[in-house]
C-alpha angles and dihedrals in degrees: 000000000000117000087225086072090060117084111235093026120114119249114269119276115250117226114210115238129225125247123226114242133215138073093267097044117138116254111277132216111265105268116233109237113244113262093027119150123265119259109240108194106211112216114201094212144067115273095254135138093278098050104037101063091052091045095049089050095050088050089052092051093048090049089051090051093048109024109207096021117150104234135151131170123231125192130204088246138352141222096193133058093230095055111080126207125234090250092049095053090046091054092048089050091051093045092052091048090240123153113276104265126242108251117213112189117221097230130105093221147345113346138169089238090070096072089058092047093051091050091051090047093050090053093059102026096250120142129234123215125215118268120279095259163118089040138140089238092060088055088052093054095048090049091056093047087051094050091047087059091049091245099117139027107266128247106272092225095050118026142028111275117249134179112271111256102183121062092186136023137209111209103213122203142165125233101072131260093328088061093046089051093049092048091060091084090054087046091057092052091048092049088056092055098044096036086224131109112269125195129181125227136174117246091202092053110085111241095005095113095043094051090050091053091048090050092055092045089051092054095052107277112139099178109037117177133194118239114190116224084198128119091202115247094068094056131069107238090220091062091057094047092046093050090054092046098045092049098038088227124136110241131207119229123270116267093257113169093339106161097246091058087059091048089051092054092053096044093047088054093046092049092070096046120092113257113265121241109220118220093236090049094052090047089054093051091048097052099071089050092050088057094060 
């Protein structure tokens, strides 16, 4: 178990990686500059048995994407001694005189959790990134979940092709109307992949999902389906089940720990760091100056 998961323990130490040399080297992962702040993955849920397996798997994906990255997950609250809160990890960083971490919220779009997160960050000097979406990688993840549920033709590069079962998709989100509006962009990307109409609706706004389904049916869809743009911890599982039951539509599974979600966490963190200057690039830049 990582020491980052134990309250009172320091965040794990990042080990800098090495970069391949040579004109024809393969592309390398972006290198994290030495001394960079840690990545704190903020989970909008209690650290219970539903959320923790998803979060632990996402942490594993991020570490595989960026070996040696300094990362920990914090929850809004916890039911276990070995699962820290966001506030607790921020306090540990401040007590260790470590740089304030970069907080990446584990949500695909606007969410009420973000207000509390920004308040915590402001009190400690930490920064909070934007949510993970909208993004093409989220559209890919939703597409795969639909295909796994036999509700869409699979991505040719990843899964065995099947006949399309749904002729319209409701992209369901949590976070109210703001989240539904923001999800419209991912919906456009998903519609381009599926070649069927896609509309977004908020699970936590009464009647929103039902109205979206009726809109699809009124415009010609005979087999609408629900596609959660939900990672998992940020949504009440009962909301997902109720939406499917009330509309009579089949539903795909939440995104969960789909690999592109982990990739988005890593890239969102890297985007706020200063660009690294590799030693060999610095040497090449200095060579012309030396000739003069």
